[in-house]
N, C-alpha and C positions, 0 to 999 in steps of 0.2 A: 269170499274170502277176507281173513281176520287182516291179516299184515302183509304188506308186502317189503321187503327190503332194499334200497338201494347201494352198495357201494361198491369196496375193494377186492374184486374175486382174487386172496393170496390164496398161496400154498405153504400151510406153514409150515416148517422144519424144526421142530425140537429138539435141543441139545443143550447137554448139562456140562458149567461149566465151573473154574472158581475164580475167585477175582481181583488175579494177577491178570488172565484171559483181557477182562474188563479192561481194566488197569494197560496192558498191554498194549491194545489195539484203538487206548484214550477214547474207550467209550463211559456215555456217562449212563451210572447204573437207573435201570427203573422208567428208561425214558425209551424212544423210537427214533432212530436215524435212518434218514434216505438214503440209499445208499446207490452205485450203479452197480452191473451186472459183474465188470470183472472185479469190484470190490469185493460181491457177496462171495463170487468164488476163491476168494483168495481166504477169507476167513472160514468159509466152510471145511477149506482141504487140510485140512488139520482137526474135524473136530468127528467124535462119530454119534450119528441120529440115531435120535430116540424116538421118534415117529414122523410124519408127516398126515396133516389133517387139511383138507378143504375147509379152508379159514377165511378170515377178514374179519373188522369188527360187527358190523352187522350184521351177516353170512352168521358166525357163531350165534348172535342173538335169534336170528332165524331160526339155526335148529335145532334152539334149546326150546321154542315155541312148540316146533313140531316134534317136539321129544315130548310135552307137554297135553299131547294132542290137539293143539290149534292149526287149522288149515291154509299155509301159508306159502309164502311165494317170492324169489330174489332174484333182480338185475344186478350181473357183475359181466364184465367184459374178458374173454379171458382169450386165449391166441388155438388154434386147433392144434396145437402142439401132445406129445406125453402129460404132458403137467395139465393142459388146457381138458382133455378125456378125465384126467384122473379126478379134476376137481368136481365135472358135472357129474360123473360116478359119484363121488361123495357127499352130494345133495341129492340125488335121486335115492340113495343110499338110507336118504333123513328123511323119507317122504317131503321133499318140499320143492315144489314146481320151478322150473328155473325155465324163465322168458328172455330168454338173448338167443338171437341167432350167430351161433359159433361159424368161425370164418379162419383162410387162413391170412395172418397178420405180420406183418414184416419184425414186427417186437415180438420176443416170450411172454407168455403167462408170468404174473407177479409172483413174487415170493416174501415168506416173511421169514427172515433167521430169529427165532426164541433163542434166550441165551439164559439159562435157568442158572442163579447162582445156589450157594446152601444155606443163604438166605429167605429162599423160596422166590425173590424177587425175579423179577424179568425185565431182560434188556434187547429190544428190536432190534432189528440192522432190516430196513422193506428196500427189497429191488421192485419199485412198483409194477415195471412190464409192461403190458398193455393195459392194464386194470385203471391206471390212472388217465387211459387217454377217450374215458367215455364220454361220448355226444348227446344229445337228444334227441338225435338218430335212433339210439338205443334201446331209449324207455319207449317202454311198449302202455303206449293209450291207453287200451282198455284194460290191459292187467290192474295198471293205478286207479283207472276210476271202480272198477269192484271189490276194491281194499277198502277194510274200517278206516287205517292208517299206515300212511306212508312213511317208513322209517329209514332215516339219512346217514351217514357218517360225518361228523366230520375232517375225516381222514381224506376222505377223497375230493372236498370241497377242494378248486382253482381256480383262478382265473383262464378263460378261455374256454375248453368243449364240457368240461366237467360241469363248469359255472352254470351251463346254458341248461343241461343234461338235469340240474340241479331246479333251476327254477320253471322247466319244463313240469317236474314231476311236481312240483308242490302247486303250481296251478290246476292242474289236475287232478288232487289228492282232496279225501273226503276231508281226513286231516291230517296235518304234516309234524312227525316228529323226527327230532335230531341228536345225536351224542355229541355233545363238543371233543369228544374221544382222547386227547393227552394235550396237558399243557404246552407242547410244542406247537402244535395246531391254535390252540389258544394266543400264544405270541403271533406267531404270523398272519393268522387274519385275524386281527383284533377288531379292526374295524366294521368288517363284511359280519361277524361273528355276531356283533353286538348289534346289527343288524337284521340279522337272521330273526336272530331274539326276543328283538322288541316289536318287530313287522313282520316276520314271515310265517316264521313255526311256531305251532299251538303246546306242542311239549319238547323238553327240553332235557337231555338226562348232560349230569357230569357229574365229577367229584370235588373234594373240598377244591382240592387242589387250581384246579381249570375255569370252578366259577369263580373266586379271587381274583385271579391273571384278567377274569373277565373284563371286570370291573375294577381294578387294581385298587381290592379291597386291603386294610391291613386287620379286620376282623370278620368273620364270620355271618355276626348282626348286620352288618353293611350289603352281604349275600340276602338275606334274609327281607330289610326293608324293599333292595333292589327286587328283587321277586314279585315280592303284598303288590307294586305297584303297576307291575306288568298284565296281571288278569291273564294270566299262563298258567299253565301245570309245568311246573320246575322243580325237578327231582335230584336229590342232590346225596351222594353216598360219603360218607365222611370215617372209611376205617375202622379204625374201635371205636367209634363214636356214634357208628349206626347210619341209618339212612334218614332222609325229607322229604319230605312231600311239600311246596306251599300254591296254594291257587288264591291269588288276591288274597281277603281276610284268613284262611284258611291253612294252618301250618300243622303239620299232622310228622310225627317221629316216630320211628323203629328203633330198638335196642340192637345190637351186633350181636352175633351169637360167639358166647364165651368158650374158652377149652378146646378151638378145633385144632387138628394138627395140621397143620398149615404145609403144603407139599410145593405148591407153585400157583405162584399169584396171576398166571396168564388165564385169562378173557371172567374174570373176576368182574369187570364192569359190564359186560356184557351178559354175561346171565343173570348176573341182577338186572338188567334191561328186560329180557325174557319175561322174568318172573313175574317183574311189575306189568308190562305188557298184556303180559297172559292174563292176570289178575284184573285190567284195563279194560278187555273185550269181555271178558268174562263177567261183566256187571260187578263186580268187588269191588269195596269201597279203598281210599286209599293206603291206608291202615292194613288193610288187609293185602294187597296191593304192593307196599312195600315189607310186608314180611314173607310172600313170595318171591316176593325180589334175593330177600336176607336168603331166605333157606337157600335160594339155586346157588347165587357165589357163593355163601356157605362148605355147600357138595365139590366145587368145581375147586375153588382152592386145597382142600384137602386130597387132591389128583395129581397128575402131570397133565398139561394141555387144558383144553377149552370142551373139551366134549364129555359130557356126563356118563358116555357108555361106549 
């Protein structure tokens, strides 16, 4: 197996909204907010659903890799409810192996409301449900050992059971990769994330804002200097400034594609990671891998949602 992902098993619910909706509900555009079940239902009550998808950040990356022909799998916690069954069916349809024994839980399957404004920005309200309760008992030892890379998501990191799940996975993995996920996650878990980046992970994915927040940088050059001293693979997306891969003294950059008709930024980072990892596990160099990531991200932002087909 090329890559196994471990992340929040979240059913994405996509809706188009105007800026007023974001303001009225006191949301911060372009960020992810955790909500409880009643707040989630309240937000959804006066919206038209455009689509529902078996999502979650790392799951989106894993599906992207499957679509590129890679042998991939996923571990994520769902309830044996209607949404949980839908989630599993969605992954099976995408030829992703699912290593989790589904059972009846007291908490529902996790859901993410993705609000797309006219400027294509997406604002997410996530009810984690049972997804955030993943523990070390949910990690399939043999599945981790059989994968070349284990890919984790920052969204899932939390003290208690998820932390134990992460630690078990990293201890069994041939190579550990993680996405920092969101500036909100970085700010919330800065000390833990710094420790993971410095001491536990082999590959780190971040966007420019997340990378700068992690080390409280005022200038992107500080990120490059920090990454060079780590001797790990640090991959940073920089929006219209392209992307960069840093491994020790090696610094490789890739240009962003221009003249794109941007419709929705949902999944841009997830599909970038899919393209980059596809390059990596298929023995492409960093430049080629960055270009593959850019190509995948460019395709996804020209359609609604985080699926290429």
